[in-house]
C-alpha positions as CSV (number, residue, x, y, z in Angstrom):
1,F,71.9,188.2,20.1
2,S,73.5,185.4,18.2
3,L,72.5,181.8,18.8
4,K,75.7,181.0,20.6
5,E,75.2,183.8,23.1
6,L,71.5,182.8,23.6
7,H,72.6,179.3,24.2
8,G,74.8,180.4,27.1
9,I,72.1,182.8,28.5
10,F,69.2,180.3,28.3
11,P,69.9,178.1,31.4
12,W,70.6,181.2,33.5
13,L,67.4,182.9,32.3
14,V,65.2,179.8,33.1
15,E,66.7,179.6,36.6
16,S,66.2,183.3,37.1
17,I,62.5,183.0,36.3
18,F,61.5,179.7,37.9
19,G,64.2,179.5,40.7
20,S,66.9,176.9,41.3
21,L,66.1,173.2,41.7
22,D,67.4,173.3,45.3
23,G,64.9,176.1,46.2
24,I,67.6,178.6,47.2
25,I,67.0,181.0,44.3
26,V,63.3,181.9,44.4
27,G,63.2,183.5,40.9
28,W,60.2,185.6,40.0
29,N,58.1,183.7,42.5
30,L,55.2,183.2,40.1
31,R,53.2,181.3,42.7
32,C,52.8,184.5,44.8
33,L,52.6,187.0,41.9
34,Q,49.0,188.3,41.6
35,G,47.4,191.0,39.6
36,R,45.6,192.5,42.6
37,T,48.8,193.2,44.5
38,N,51.4,193.6,41.8
39,P,49.5,194.5,38.5
40,T,52.5,195.7,36.6
41,E,54.8,192.7,37.3
42,Y,51.9,190.3,36.9
43,S,51.0,191.5,33.4
44,V,54.7,191.7,32.3
45,A,55.4,188.1,33.5
46,L,52.3,186.7,31.7
47,D,53.2,188.5,28.4
48,F,56.8,187.4,28.6
49,L,56.0,183.8,29.3
50,D,53.0,183.5,27.0
51,P,53.1,180.7,24.4
52,S,53.6,183.3,21.7
53,G,55.7,185.6,23.9
54,P,59.5,186.3,23.8
55,M,60.5,183.4,26.0
56,M,58.8,180.8,23.8
57,K,60.3,182.4,20.7
58,L,63.7,182.0,22.3
59,V,62.9,178.3,23.0
60,Y,61.9,177.6,19.4
61,K,64.9,179.5,18.1
62,L,67.3,177.5,20.2
63,Q,65.5,174.2,19.3
64,A,66.1,174.8,15.6
65,E,69.8,174.3,16.2
66,E,69.3,171.1,18.3
67,Y,71.0,172.5,21.5
68,R,71.0,170.3,24.6
69,Y,70.8,171.2,28.3
70,D,71.6,169.0,31.3
71,F,68.9,168.4,33.9
72,P,70.1,166.5,37.0
73,V,68.4,163.2,37.6
74,S,68.7,163.8,41.4
75,Y,65.9,166.4,41.2
76,L,63.4,164.1,39.5
77,P,60.5,162.5,41.5
78,G,61.7,159.7,43.8
79,P,60.5,156.6,41.8
80,V,62.0,157.9,38.5
81,K,65.3,159.0,40.2
82,A,65.7,155.6,41.9
83,S,64.9,153.6,38.8
84,I,67.4,155.5,36.6
85,Q,70.1,155.2,39.3
86,E,69.3,151.5,39.4
87,Q,69.8,151.6,35.6
88,V,66.2,150.5,34.9
89,L,64.6,152.7,32.3
90,P,61.3,154.2,33.3
91,E,58.3,153.3,31.2
92,C,57.6,156.9,30.1
93,S,59.1,157.7,26.7
94,L,60.0,161.2,28.0
95,Y,63.2,159.7,29.4
96,H,64.2,157.6,26.5
97,N,67.5,158.4,24.7
98,K,68.2,161.3,27.1
99,V,70.1,159.8,30.0
100,Q,73.8,160.8,30.1
101,F,76.2,159.0,32.4
102,P,78.9,161.2,34.0
103,S,82.4,161.2,32.8
104,C,85.3,160.4,35.1
105,G,84.9,162.5,38.1
106,G,81.3,163.6,37.2
107,L,78.9,164.3,40.0
108,G,75.8,162.4,38.8
109,L,73.4,161.4,36.0
110,N,71.8,164.0,33.8
111,L,69.1,164.2,31.2
112,A,70.0,165.8,27.9
113,L,66.9,167.9,27.1
114,N,66.1,170.1,24.2
115,P,65.1,173.7,25.0
116,F,61.3,173.1,25.0
117,E,61.7,170.1,27.4
118,Y,64.2,172.0,29.6
119,Y,61.9,175.0,29.9
120,M,58.8,172.9,30.7
121,F,60.8,170.7,33.2
122,Y,61.7,173.8,35.2
123,F,58.3,175.3,34.9
124,A,56.5,172.2,36.2
125,I,59.0,171.3,38.9
126,S,58.9,174.8,40.3
127,L,55.6,174.0,41.8
128,I,57.3,171.4,44.0
129,T,60.7,172.9,44.7
130,Q,59.4,176.4,45.5
131,K,56.7,175.4,47.9
132,N,58.6,176.7,50.9
133,S,59.2,180.1,49.4
134,P,58.4,183.0,51.8
135,I,54.9,184.5,51.4
136,T,54.4,188.0,52.8
137,H,50.7,188.2,52.3
138,H,47.7,186.0,51.7
139,V,47.8,184.5,48.2
140,S,44.9,182.9,46.4
141,P,46.5,180.0,44.4
142,S,43.9,180.2,41.6
143,N,44.7,183.9,41.0
144,S,48.5,183.5,40.8
145,A,50.5,184.0,37.7
146,Y,51.7,180.4,37.9
147,F,48.1,179.1,37.9
148,I,47.2,181.3,35.0
149,L,50.2,180.2,33.0
150,V,49.4,176.5,33.5
151,D,45.9,177.2,32.2
152,T,47.3,179.1,29.2
153,Y,49.8,176.3,28.3
154,L,47.1,173.7,28.5
155,K,44.7,175.6,26.3
156,C,47.5,176.3,23.8
157,F,49.1,172.8,23.5
158,L,45.9,170.8,24.3
159,P,43.2,172.8,22.5
160,T,39.6,171.7,22.7
161,E,38.9,173.5,19.4
162,G,41.0,173.6,16.4
163,S,44.6,172.4,16.3
164,V,47.8,173.4,18.1
165,L,49.2,176.7,16.8
166,P,52.4,176.4,14.9
167,P,55.5,177.5,16.8
168,P,56.7,181.0,16.0
169,S,59.8,180.9,14.0
170,S,62.1,183.4,12.4
171,N,62.2,181.0,9.4
172,P,58.5,180.6,8.4
173,G,59.2,177.8,6.0
174,G,61.3,175.7,8.2
175,A,60.2,173.3,10.9
176,I,61.5,173.2,14.4
177,P,63.0,169.8,14.9
178,S,63.5,167.8,18.1
179,P,66.8,166.3,19.0
180,T,68.1,163.2,17.3
181,P,68.1,160.1,19.5
182,R,71.1,159.4,21.7
183,S,72.2,155.9,22.7
184,P,72.8,155.4,26.4
185,A,76.3,154.5,27.4
186,V,75.0,151.5,29.4
187,P,72.0,149.4,28.3
188,F,68.9,150.0,30.4
189,T,66.3,147.4,31.5
190,S,62.8,148.4,30.6
191,Y,59.8,148.3,32.8
192,G,57.6,146.7,30.2
193,M,57.8,145.5,26.6
194,H,58.4,148.4,24.2
195,H,57.7,152.0,25.4
196,T,58.2,154.1,22.4
197,S,56.4,157.3,21.7
198,L,52.7,157.5,20.9
199,L,53.5,158.9,17.5
200,K,53.6,156.9,14.3
201,R,56.9,158.7,13.5
202,H,58.3,160.4,16.5
203,I,59.9,163.6,15.6
204,A,63.0,162.7,17.5
205,H,63.6,159.8,15.1
206,Q,63.3,161.9,12.0
207,P,65.8,164.0,10.0
208,S,65.2,167.6,10.7
209,V,64.6,168.4,7.1
210,N,61.7,165.9,6.8
211,A,59.8,166.8,10.0
212,D,56.2,165.8,9.7
213,P,53.9,168.8,10.5
214,A,51.4,166.4,12.1
215,S,54.0,164.8,14.3
216,Q,55.4,168.3,15.0
217,E,51.9,169.3,16.2
218,I,51.4,166.4,18.6
219,W,55.0,166.2,19.8
220,R,54.7,169.4,21.9
221,S,51.3,168.3,23.2
222,E,52.5,164.9,24.3
223,T,55.7,166.3,25.8
224,L,53.9,169.0,27.8
225,L,51.4,166.5,29.2
226,Q,54.1,163.9,30.0
227,I,56.2,166.5,31.9
228,F,53.2,167.8,33.9
229,V,52.2,164.2,34.9
230,E,55.7,163.1,35.7
231,M,56.5,166.1,37.8
232,W,53.2,166.5,39.6
233,L,51.8,162.9,40.0
234,H,54.8,160.5,39.8
235,H,55.2,160.1,43.5
236,Y,54.3,157.1,45.6
237,S,55.4,155.1,48.6
238,L,57.5,151.9,48.9
239,E,54.4,149.7,49.3
240,M,52.9,151.1,46.1
241,Y,56.1,150.5,44.2
242,Q,56.2,146.9,45.3
243,K,52.6,146.4,44.3
244,M,53.0,147.9,40.9
245,Q,56.0,145.7,39.9
246,S,54.9,142.6,37.9
247,P,56.8,139.3,38.2
248,H,58.0,139.9,34.6
249,V,59.6,143.2,35.5
250,K,61.2,141.9,38.7
251,L,62.7,139.0,36.8
252,E,64.2,141.4,34.2
253,V,65.7,143.5,37.0
254,L,67.1,140.4,38.6
255,H,68.7,139.2,35.4
256,Y,70.1,142.6,34.7
257,R,71.7,142.9,38.2
258,L,73.2,139.4,37.8
259,S,74.6,140.4,34.4
260,I,76.4,143.5,35.7
261,S,77.4,142.0,39.1
262,S,80.9,141.2,37.9
263,K,81.3,144.7,36.3
264,H,82.1,147.8,38.3
265,H,80.4,150.7,36.5
266,G,80.2,153.6,38.8
267,S,79.2,152.5,42.3
268,P,78.4,148.8,43.1
269,A,74.9,147.7,42.8
270,Q,72.6,148.2,45.8
271,S,71.0,145.3,47.6
272,S,67.4,144.6,46.7
273,Y,66.2,145.9,50.0
274,Q,68.1,149.2,49.6
275,A,67.0,149.5,46.0
276,L,63.3,149.2,47.0
277,H,63.6,151.7,49.8
278,A,65.3,154.1,47.4
279,Y,61.9,154.4,45.6
280,Q,60.2,155.7,48.7
281,E,60.2,159.5,49.2
282,S,58.7,161.8,51.7
283,F,56.0,163.4,49.5
284,K,53.7,166.0,51.1
285,P,51.6,167.8,48.4
286,T,50.4,171.2,49.2
287,E,46.9,172.6,48.7
288,E,48.2,174.7,45.8
289,H,49.7,171.6,44.2
290,V,46.3,169.8,44.4
291,L,44.5,172.8,42.9
292,V,46.9,172.8,39.9
293,V,46.4,169.1,39.4
294,R,42.6,169.7,39.5
295,L,43.0,172.3,36.8
296,L,44.9,169.7,34.7
297,V,42.2,167.1,35.3
298,K,39.4,169.4,34.3
299,H,41.2,170.5,31.1
300,L,42.0,166.9,30.1
301,H,38.3,166.0,30.5
302,A,37.4,168.9,28.2
303,F,40.2,168.0,25.8
304,S,39.1,164.4,25.7
305,N,35.4,165.2,25.3
306,S,36.1,167.5,22.4
307,L,36.9,164.4,20.2
308,K,35.0,164.5,17.0
309,P,32.3,161.8,16.6
310,E,33.6,158.7,14.7
311,P,32.5,158.4,11.1
312,L,30.3,155.6,10.0
313,S,32.9,154.2,7.6
314,P,36.0,152.7,9.3
315,S,38.1,153.4,6.2
316,A,37.2,157.0,6.3
317,H,38.2,157.2,9.9
318,S,41.6,155.8,9.2
319,H,42.3,158.4,6.6
320,T,40.7,161.5,8.2
321,A,41.6,161.2,11.8
322,S,44.5,163.6,12.8
323,P,47.1,162.7,15.4
324,L,45.6,165.2,17.7
325,E,42.2,163.5,17.5
326,E,43.8,160.1,18.2
327,F,45.7,161.7,21.1
328,K,42.4,162.9,22.6
329,R,41.1,159.3,22.4
330,V,43.7,157.8,24.8
331,V,45.0,160.8,26.7
332,I,43.4,160.0,30.0
333,P,43.7,156.2,30.2
334,R,47.3,156.1,28.9
335,F,48.8,159.1,30.5
336,V,46.9,160.1,33.6
337,Q,44.8,157.3,35.0
338,E,47.4,155.2,36.8
339,K,49.4,158.0,38.3
340,L,46.4,160.0,39.4
341,Y,44.9,157.0,41.1
342,I,48.2,156.5,43.1
343,F,48.3,160.3,43.8
344,L,44.8,160.3,45.2
345,Q,45.4,157.2,47.3
346,H,48.4,158.9,48.8
347,C,46.4,162.0,49.6
348,F,43.5,160.0,51.1
349,G,45.8,158.1,53.3
350,H,48.2,160.9,54.5
351,W,46.2,164.2,54.3
352,P,45.4,165.7,57.7
353,L,41.9,165.3,59.1
354,D,41.0,168.9,58.6
355,A,39.1,171.1,56.2
356,S,42.0,171.5,53.8
357,F,41.1,168.1,52.5
358,R,38.4,169.9,50.5
359,A,40.9,170.6,47.7
360,V,41.7,166.9,47.3
361,L,38.0,166.0,47.5
362,E,37.0,168.5,44.7
363,M,39.9,167.2,42.5
364,W,38.7,163.6,42.9
365,L,35.1,164.6,42.2
366,S,36.1,166.5,39.1
367,Y,37.8,163.4,37.7
368,L,34.7,161.3,38.5
369,Q,32.4,163.5,36.5
370,P,33.7,163.9,32.9
371,W,30.2,164.7,31.8
372,R,30.4,168.1,33.5
373,Y,33.1,169.1,30.9
374,A,31.4,167.7,27.8
375,P,30.8,170.3,25.1
376,E,27.2,169.5,24.5
377,K,24.8,171.1,26.9
378,L,21.2,170.0,27.3
379,P,18.5,172.7,27.3
380,Q,17.6,174.0,30.7
381,S,14.5,172.2,31.9
382,T,11.9,173.5,34.3
383,E,12.2,170.3,36.4
384,P,14.3,170.7,39.6
385,L,15.5,167.1,39.4
386,P,19.2,166.5,38.8
387,R,20.2,165.4,35.3
388,S,20.7,161.7,34.9
389,V,24.1,160.4,33.9
390,S,24.0,159.2,30.3
391,E,24.7,155.6,29.5
392,K,27.5,156.6,27.2
393,W,29.6,157.2,30.3
394,A,29.3,153.6,31.4
395,A,32.5,152.6,29.7
396,F,34.4,155.4,31.5
397,I,33.0,154.4,34.8
398,Q,33.8,150.7,34.2
399,E,37.4,151.5,33.1
400,N,37.9,153.7,36.2
401,L,36.0,151.5,38.7
402,L,38.6,151.8,41.5
403,M,38.4,155.6,41.3
404,Y,34.8,155.3,42.3
405,T,34.6,152.4,44.6
406,K,37.9,152.0,46.5
407,L,38.4,155.8,46.9
408,F,34.8,156.1,48.1
409,V,35.6,153.5,50.8
410,G,38.7,155.6,51.7
411,F,36.6,158.7,52.1
412,L,34.2,156.8,54.3
413,N,37.0,155.8,56.6
414,R,38.1,159.5,56.8
415,A,34.6,160.7,57.4
416,L,34.1,158.3,60.3
417,R,37.2,159.9,62.0
418,T,36.2,163.6,61.6
419,D,34.0,165.9,63.6
420,L,30.8,166.1,61.5
421,V,29.5,168.9,63.7
422,S,31.9,171.2,61.9
423,P,30.2,172.8,59.0
424,K,33.3,172.3,56.7
425,N,33.4,168.6,57.4
426,A,29.6,168.3,57.0
427,L,29.9,170.1,53.6
428,M,32.5,167.5,52.4
429,V,30.2,164.6,53.3
430,F,27.3,166.4,51.5
431,R,29.4,167.0,48.4
432,V,30.4,163.3,48.0
433,A,26.9,162.0,48.7
434,K,25.4,164.5,46.2
435,V,27.8,163.4,43.4
436,F,27.3,159.7,44.0
437,A,23.5,160.2,44.2
438,Q,23.2,161.4,40.7
439,P,20.6,159.4,38.9
440,N,21.9,156.3,37.1
441,L,25.4,156.6,38.5
442,A,25.1,154.1,41.3
443,E,23.5,151.6,38.9
444,M,26.5,151.9,36.5
445,I,29.0,151.5,39.3
446,L,27.1,148.4,40.4
447,K,27.2,147.1,36.9
448,G,30.9,147.6,36.8
449,E,31.3,145.6,40.0
450,Q,29.2,142.8,38.6
451,L,31.4,142.7,35.4
452,F,34.6,142.5,37.6
453,L,33.1,139.7,39.7
454,E,32.1,137.6,36.7
455,P,34.1,134.3,36.6
456,D,36.9,134.4,34.0
457,L,36.3,131.3,31.9
458,V,38.1,132.2,28.7
459,I,41.1,134.4,29.4
460,H,43.8,133.2,31.8
461,H,44.7,135.5,34.6
462,R,48.3,135.8,33.4
463,Q,47.2,137.4,30.2
464,H,45.7,140.3,32.1
465,R,49.1,141.7,32.9
466,L,50.1,141.7,29.3
467,F,47.4,144.0,27.9
468,M,46.3,145.9,30.9
469,T,49.1,148.5,31.4
470,P,47.8,151.8,30.1
471,T,51.4,153.0,29.4
472,L,52.3,150.3,27.0
473,G,54.2,151.5,24.0
474,G,53.3,151.6,20.4
475,S,52.0,154.4,18.2
476,F,48.6,155.6,17.3
477,F,48.8,154.2,13.8
478,S,50.8,151.1,14.5
479,S,49.2,147.7,14.7
480,W,46.9,147.7,17.7
481,P,45.7,144.6,19.4
482,P,42.2,143.5,18.2
483,A,39.4,145.5,19.6
484,I,38.4,144.2,23.0
485,T,34.6,143.6,23.1
486,D,34.5,141.8,26.4
487,A,33.5,144.5,29.0
488,S,34.4,142.2,31.8
489,F,37.9,141.9,30.5
490,K,38.2,145.7,30.4
491,V,37.2,146.1,34.0
492,K,39.5,143.3,35.2
493,S,42.4,144.8,33.2
494,H,41.8,148.1,34.9
495,V,41.7,146.7,38.4
496,Y,44.6,144.3,38.0
497,S,46.8,147.0,36.4
498,L,46.4,149.3,39.3
499,E,46.3,146.9,42.2
500,G,48.0,143.7,41.0
501,Q,46.8,140.1,40.5
502,D,46.4,139.3,44.2
503,F,44.1,142.2,44.9
504,Q,41.2,141.4,47.2
505,Y,38.4,143.6,45.9
506,K,36.0,145.2,48.4
507,Q,32.5,145.7,46.9
508,M,31.1,149.2,47.2
509,F,27.6,147.7,47.5
510,G,28.7,144.8,49.6
511,T,27.9,144.1,53.2
512,E,31.1,145.4,54.7
513,V,30.9,148.8,53.0
514,R,27.1,149.0,53.7
515,N,27.9,148.6,57.4
516,L,30.4,151.5,57.2
517,V,27.6,153.6,55.6
518,L,25.2,152.7,58.4
519,K,27.8,153.7,60.9
520,L,28.3,157.0,59.1
521,A,24.6,157.6,59.1
522,Q,24.5,157.0,62.8
523,L,27.3,159.6,63.3
524,I,25.4,162.0,61.1
525,C,22.4,161.6,63.4
526,Q,24.5,162.1,66.5
527,A,26.2,165.2,64.9
528,Q,22.8,166.7,64.2
529,Q,21.8,166.2,67.8
530,T,25.0,167.7,69.0
531,A,24.6,170.7,66.7
532,K,21.1,171.2,68.0
533,S,22.2,171.0,71.7
534,I,25.1,173.5,70.9
535,S,22.6,175.8,69.3
536,D,20.2,175.6,72.2
537,H,23.0,176.2,74.7
538,S,24.2,179.3,72.8
539,V,20.7,180.7,72.7
540,E,20.3,180.1,76.4
541,T,23.7,181.7,77.2
542,M,22.8,184.8,75.1
543,A,19.4,185.1,76.8
544,S,20.9,184.8,80.3
545,Q,23.4,187.5,79.7
546,S,22.4,191.0,80.8
547,F,23.9,194.4,80.9
548,F,24.6,194.3,84.6
549,S,26.2,190.8,84.3
550,W,28.9,192.3,82.2
551,F,30.0,194.4,85.2
552,R,30.0,191.5,87.6
553,F,33.0,189.3,88.2
554,T,32.3,185.9,89.7
555,P,34.6,183.0,90.5
556,S,32.6,180.7,88.2
557,E,34.3,182.4,85.2
558,M,37.6,181.3,86.6
559,N,36.4,177.7,87.1
560,G,34.2,177.3,84.0
561,S,35.1,175.1,81.2
562,Y,34.7,175.5,77.5
563,T,32.4,172.9,76.1
564,G,31.7,174.2,72.6
565,N,33.5,174.0,69.3
566,D,33.9,176.1,66.2
567,L,30.2,176.6,65.9
568,D,30.1,178.9,68.9
569,E,32.4,181.3,67.1
570,I,30.8,181.1,63.7
571,G,27.2,181.6,64.8
572,Q,23.7,180.4,64.3
573,D,23.8,180.6,60.5
574,S,26.6,178.0,60.3
575,I,24.8,175.7,62.7
576,K,21.8,175.9,60.4
577,K,23.9,175.1,57.4
578,T,25.5,172.2,59.2
579,D,22.1,170.7,59.9
580,E,21.1,171.2,56.3
581,Y,24.3,169.6,54.9
582,L,23.9,166.6,57.2
583,E,20.2,166.2,56.5
584,K,20.8,166.2,52.7
585,A,23.8,163.9,53.0
586,L,21.8,161.4,54.9
587,E,19.0,161.6,52.3
588,Y,21.5,161.0,49.4
589,L,23.2,158.1,51.2
590,C,19.7,156.5,51.6
591,Q,19.2,156.9,47.8
592,I,22.6,155.4,46.9
593,F,22.6,152.4,49.2
594,K,18.8,151.9,49.5
595,L,18.9,152.2,53.3
596,N,15.9,151.1,55.2
597,E,13.8,153.9,56.7
598,A,13.0,151.8,59.8
599,Q,16.7,151.5,60.5
600,L,17.2,155.3,60.2
601,T,14.2,156.0,62.4
602,Q,15.6,153.6,65.1
603,M,19.0,155.3,64.9
604,M,17.4,158.8,65.3
605,M,15.5,157.6,68.3
606,K,18.6,156.1,69.8
607,C,20.4,159.4,69.3
608,G,17.5,161.3,70.8
609,T,17.6,159.1,74.0
610,A,21.2,160.1,74.4
611,Q,20.0,163.4,75.8
612,D,18.9,163.5,79.4
613,E,15.8,165.3,80.7
614,N,17.4,168.7,80.8
615,G,18.6,168.4,77.2
616,K,22.3,168.2,78.3
617,K,24.7,165.6,76.9
618,Q,25.5,162.6,79.1
619,L,29.0,161.8,80.2
620,P,31.2,159.8,77.9
621,D,30.9,156.0,78.2
622,C,32.9,155.0,81.3
623,L,33.5,152.2,83.8
624,E,33.7,152.8,87.5
625,S,36.8,151.6,89.3
626,E,38.7,152.2,92.6
627,D,40.6,155.0,91.0
628,G,37.5,156.7,89.6
629,L,36.0,156.6,86.1
630,I,37.9,154.9,83.2
631,L,37.0,155.7,79.6
632,T,36.0,152.8,77.4
633,P,36.9,152.7,73.7
634,L,33.4,154.0,72.9
635,G,34.0,156.8,75.4
636,R,37.3,157.8,73.8
637,Y,35.6,157.8,70.4
638,Q,32.8,160.0,71.7
639,I,35.3,162.5,73.1
640,I,37.5,162.6,69.9
641,N,34.4,163.3,67.7
642,G,33.0,165.9,70.1
643,L,29.8,163.8,70.7
644,R,30.2,163.9,74.5
645,R,32.6,165.4,77.0
646,F,33.2,165.8,80.7
647,E,32.3,169.0,82.5
648,V,35.9,169.8,83.5
649,Q,36.4,172.5,86.1
650,Y,39.4,173.8,87.8
651,Q,39.5,172.4,91.3
652,G,42.7,173.9,92.7
653,D,43.5,177.2,94.4
654,T,41.8,180.0,92.5
655,E,44.6,182.4,93.4
656,L,47.2,180.2,91.7
657,Q,45.5,179.8,88.3
658,P,47.3,181.0,85.2
659,I,46.9,184.6,84.3
660,R,44.0,185.0,81.9
661,S,43.8,187.1,78.8
662,Y,41.3,189.4,80.4
663,E,43.5,190.2,83.3
664,N,46.4,192.6,83.8
665,A,49.5,190.5,84.6
666,T,51.2,193.1,86.7
667,L,48.1,193.8,88.8
668,V,47.6,190.1,89.3
669,R,51.1,189.6,90.8
670,L,50.9,192.8,93.0
671,L,47.4,192.0,94.3
672,F,48.5,188.4,95.0
673,R,51.3,189.7,97.2
674,L,49.0,192.2,98.9
675,S,46.3,189.6,99.6
676,S,49.0,187.1,100.9
677,L,50.3,189.7,103.4
678,L,46.7,190.4,104.6
679,N,45.9,186.7,104.9
680,E,49.0,186.0,106.9
681,R,48.5,188.9,109.3
682,F,44.8,188.5,109.8
683,A,44.3,184.7,109.5
684,D,43.4,184.2,113.2
685,Q,40.9,187.1,113.2
686,M,39.2,185.8,110.0
687,E,38.9,182.3,111.6
688,V,37.2,183.8,114.6
689,L,34.8,185.9,112.5
690,C,33.8,182.9,110.3
691,S,33.1,180.7,113.3
692,R,30.5,183.1,114.6
693,E,26.8,182.1,114.3
694,D,25.3,185.6,113.8
695,F,24.9,187.7,110.7
696,V,28.6,188.8,110.7
697,G,29.7,185.2,110.7
698,R,27.4,184.4,107.7
699,L,28.7,187.5,105.9
700,C,32.4,186.5,106.5
701,R,31.8,182.8,105.6
702,Y,30.2,183.8,102.3
703,H,32.9,186.3,101.2
704,L,36.0,184.8,102.8
705,T,35.4,181.1,102.1
706,N,34.3,178.9,99.2
707,P,32.6,175.9,100.9
708,H,31.7,174.2,97.6
709,L,35.3,174.3,96.4
710,V,36.6,173.2,99.8
711,Q,34.3,170.2,99.7
712,K,35.4,169.2,96.2
713,I,39.1,169.4,97.1
714,R,38.5,167.5,100.3
715,Y,37.2,164.5,98.4
716,S,39.2,164.9,95.2
717,P,41.6,162.0,94.3
718,V,43.9,164.5,92.5
719,V,45.0,166.6,95.5
720,K,47.0,164.2,97.7
721,D,48.7,166.6,100.0
722,R,45.8,168.7,101.4
723,T,47.7,169.8,104.5
724,S,50.1,172.0,102.5
725,Q,47.2,174.1,101.1
726,N,45.5,176.9,103.0
727,W,41.8,176.3,102.3
728,G,40.7,178.5,105.3
729,P,39.2,182.0,105.2
730,R,41.2,184.5,103.2
731,I,40.9,187.7,101.3
732,S,41.1,187.6,97.5
733,L,41.8,190.8,95.6
734,R,42.4,189.2,92.2
735,F,39.1,190.4,90.7
736,L,40.5,193.9,90.8
737,A,43.1,192.9,88.1
738,S,40.3,192.1,85.6
739,Y,40.0,194.6,82.7
740,R,36.3,194.3,83.2
741,T,36.5,195.6,86.7
742,L,38.9,198.3,85.8
743,I,36.7,199.6,83.0
744,S,33.7,199.4,85.4
745,L,35.5,201.6,88.0
746,L,36.6,204.1,85.3
747,M,33.0,204.3,84.1
748,I,31.8,205.0,87.6
749,Y,34.4,207.7,88.2
750,F,33.5,209.2,84.8
751,I,29.8,209.3,85.6
752,A,30.5,210.7,89.1
753,S,32.6,213.5,87.6
754,W,29.4,214.8,85.9
755,F,27.9,215.3,89.4
756,Y,31.0,217.0,90.7
757,I,31.8,214.2,93.1
758,G,35.5,214.0,94.0
759,P,37.6,210.9,94.0
760,V,37.2,210.4,97.7
761,G,33.5,210.7,97.6
762,C,33.2,208.4,94.6
763,T,35.4,205.8,96.4
764,F,33.2,206.0,99.5
765,I,30.1,205.5,97.4
766,I,31.6,202.4,95.7
767,L,32.5,200.9,99.1
768,I,29.0,201.6,100.4
769,G,27.5,200.0,97.3
770,Y,29.7,196.9,97.5
771,F,28.9,196.5,101.2
772,L,25.2,196.6,100.5
773,Y,25.7,194.1,97.6
774,A,27.6,191.8,100.0
775,I,24.8,191.9,102.6
776,I,22.1,191.2,100.0
777,M,24.1,188.3,98.5
778,T,24.6,186.9,102.0
779,F,20.9,186.8,102.7
780,F,20.1,185.1,99.4
781,S,22.9,182.6,99.5
782,E,22.3,181.3,103.0
783,G,18.5,181.4,103.0
784,W,18.5,183.5,106.3
785,K,20.1,180.5,108.0
786,P,23.6,180.2,109.4
787,H,26.0,178.0,107.4
788,E,26.8,174.6,108.9
789,H,30.4,173.6,109.0
């Protein structure tokens, strides 16, 4: 096709593939496309969207003619959208010279994007906009076509070896230029000082005929990373936005609003309160979203660690270093660090307290361990001890101190509110403790805290805000500030840039956090005791069950309460794993925080005394009052975490209980009507029989009354109107509606048919057997003595 025809087809084709921005058009649904279920469509989609495939060739072909495509600002992340609508230019150079104001009667602001940017914007944002697409079968996010494409694009445009492949072009000798800069119709206020591109000569500011190949190489890498970070990580709450704004920026915004207050461009300016609230959005990342971000983090570590070692001569370095190598040097602190920290804080504070938090946890731990993705591998040693963290990573740990310390405190607060008896929750505690217990890591974190807490005698606090922002503009080759040799200044710059000047730092190895760790250790001990008691209880239950007990139906099944948790359904193997996870986690916590063994022994003994002589758990902590037992805050905490619980039993009329899953609903209703008719007609006769003192009276009292239940109801504070209930002798036929009873009767009839016993004879045998069983149970229950009323 001609370029003019392709120019008109391109937006429709992109929307057909990735779906519409409003989520109505699903597109190819790459997030649910897997090779295991749809191998043909899967392979065709990957080939078509490959970096060297037909779609990318179309992108580069259109970009050679400098075509533009409009992307609505209203579908950008909340903070970016609000700042552009407030006519405040975001700090990211991705948005510079691209904002187009609507003409008269226009619907809203748009970004004028070149084909490569337009394609990547749609690709990245489809992870957010298409999260509610229908899924007809179970999909593994890491095996989907979307996940594979993200990995492919990262490897192509951010290569760990070699350089970025040149773009395929029908004109081999010509370069593919980026669009020329556009001047916005209304001047924008900037977040910071000057936020130009990271390039020495950004390709957008060059004539297309003089495009620099080095700039061409890094422009696509920088654009891809900026789009991924902006679409996936640039979400935060109102409180975070207020914290991130420096007084300098707020003053600029105020001056700008005052300067345009007399003008009426578009809609009138919002009030400051409304403007701040416009930055807050309801952002709920999915597990798939977090997995894709983790893939980005892991690749960026590998990309950054593939940096070639610096030459000995500084002059040689300045002449030999390529733009891609310089990009590797600052890719994490300048592009990812700030937004990833905010993203993790949001997840730690808003993610549900369930096992799905494991995805967030692993993404956080991946960022904390860049040495796992370093290219050099030490030879395998025969020693089983974990490898010590090298001192060369001390700078990374110090410049990411809050990632280690503040988020660790956030995890502690989550762990203290979860049920550690669950094997999945125990595994998460074990994973975090194991990572932080790596040799030499705790010492380097402690060193970073000491550097931050050093008194600042040389540099004034106001200067921190000037040099600390990782997204400050300037190019790789432009005049950089002098090399900062003060490690304390680096740590303080990192902390103040993320949390502000008034941040009150909480030491990871301070007294307050140490008390939280001791509290977690106590909960681990209690969880181990709880898991052990559940294991013992399940073993006793299995041993007490016999073949004949399966045929028997007793009222205790109707009144029993469930006192276990997910361990009962998983089995003994998971209970054993839980105990191992908790034991190793406790050991690692002792190594990290140098916990006293005497304190742990005392906690273990205290947890052991929480069990009574029979090995059963005590009741939750309560206070006795006129209205009964009242839970204390400790008691509520014990119930929420599954440490203790009440033995709750149904104390009402057994005939009026809800229909159970093992009962036939129709039979329950029919038998209830039948038994009600019998009880109304023969109530007086049953009273007379139960009042007799001979064997017949004992037999009737045992089978027609429930003295233990009557006694409970008589003294229960729940049942106020006892006169309206009939707690006297009565016949109950509900046990016949149980599937267990029905199957037992069918089995008896089936066995009797082998002996040529007819239905009447078989029924007679069943009645005789039940009558004998009733007599035997009467003797054993009453101890050969008449029951006293």
